[in-house]
C-alpha positions in Angstrom: 50.0 -37.3 40.1 51.7 -37.3 37.6 50.7 -35.1 34.3 53.7 -35.9 31.5 54.1 -38.7 29.9 57.5 -41.0 28.4 60.0 -40.4 24.4 61.8 -43.2 23.3 64.2 -42.2 20.9 63.5 -43.8 18.4 60.0 -41.6 18.6 62.1 -39.1 19.0 64.8 -39.5 16.2 60.6 -40.2 14.3 60.3 -36.4 15.4 64.0 -34.6 15.3 62.4 -31.9 12.7 58.7 -31.7 14.9 58.1 -27.6 15.4 56.1 -29.2 18.2 58.8 -29.9 19.8 61.8 -28.8 21.4 64.7 -30.8 23.7 65.9 -29.6 26.9 69.0 -30.2 27.5 69.3 -30.1 31.0 72.5 -30.9 31.5 76.0 -29.3 32.8 78.2 -27.3 31.0 81.1 -29.3 31.0 78.5 -32.6 29.5 77.1 -31.3 27.3 81.3 -30.6 26.0 81.1 -34.0 25.9 78.3 -35.1 24.1 75.3 -33.9 22.4 72.8 -33.2 20.4 72.2 -30.5 18.3 69.5 -27.7 18.4 68.7 -28.3 21.8 67.7 -25.6 24.0 70.8 -25.6 27.2 69.6 -24.8 30.2 71.4 -26.3 33.8 68.7 -28.3 36.1 69.5 -25.9 39.1 69.2 -23.4 37.0 65.8 -23.4 35.8 63.5 -22.5 39.1 64.8 -19.0 37.3 64.6 -19.4 33.7 61.4 -20.4 33.4 61.0 -17.3 31.3 63.0 -18.6 28.5 60.7 -21.7 28.2 57.4 -21.1 25.6 54.6 -22.8 27.1 52.9 -22.9 24.4 55.4 -25.3 22.5 55.8 -29.3 24.0 59.6 -29.7 26.1 62.0 -33.2 26.0 63.9 -33.5 29.1 67.1 -34.2 28.7 70.1 -35.2 30.6 72.0 -37.8 31.3 70.6 -41.4 31.3 66.9 -39.9 32.2 66.9 -39.7 36.2 67.6 -36.1 36.8 64.6 -35.5 34.0 62.2 -36.5 35.6 62.8 -34.3 38.9 62.3 -31.0 35.8 59.7 -33.2 34.4 57.9 -33.2 37.4 59.2 -29.2 37.6 57.6 -27.7 34.6 54.5 -30.0 34.2 53.5 -28.2 38.2 54.3 -24.8 36.3 52.2 -25.7 33.6 54.1 -26.4 30.7 53.9 -30.0 28.0 56.4 -32.2 28.9 57.7 -35.5 27.6 60.3 -37.3 30.2 63.6 -38.6 28.0 64.1 -42.1 28.6 67.8 -42.8 28.2 69.3 -39.8 27.6 72.8 -38.9 25.9 73.9 -41.8 26.9 70.3 -43.8 24.8 70.7 -41.4 21.6 74.8 -42.1 21.2 74.7 -45.7 22.3 71.1 -46.8 20.0 70.5 -43.5 17.4 74.6 -41.6 16.3 77.1 -43.7 17.4 79.9 -40.7 17.3 78.3 -38.6 20.2 80.9 -40.0 22.2 79.5 -42.6 25.6 81.0 -40.9 29.0 
């Protein structure tokens, strides 16, 4: 059973300064070089199981990937390990299209 929900780019944009939310960008390093949002934490998807100690369980983590597909898998994994998570719908692609058009689309 799913124990997390979603946040869209408009909702995230409104909450960018909310100290209770932190964006966890799970894309690969080369993807960050192509397009990124400032103030995110970066842990590639495959490294997350070995780096759980870096994630504060008192925060809500907004899980972001390229389009929102990989983030679904990470949301499931982290929620099963007791983390509060939100799936970032549309990922960096939607952010680039709808919020910050200066961020390259790839």
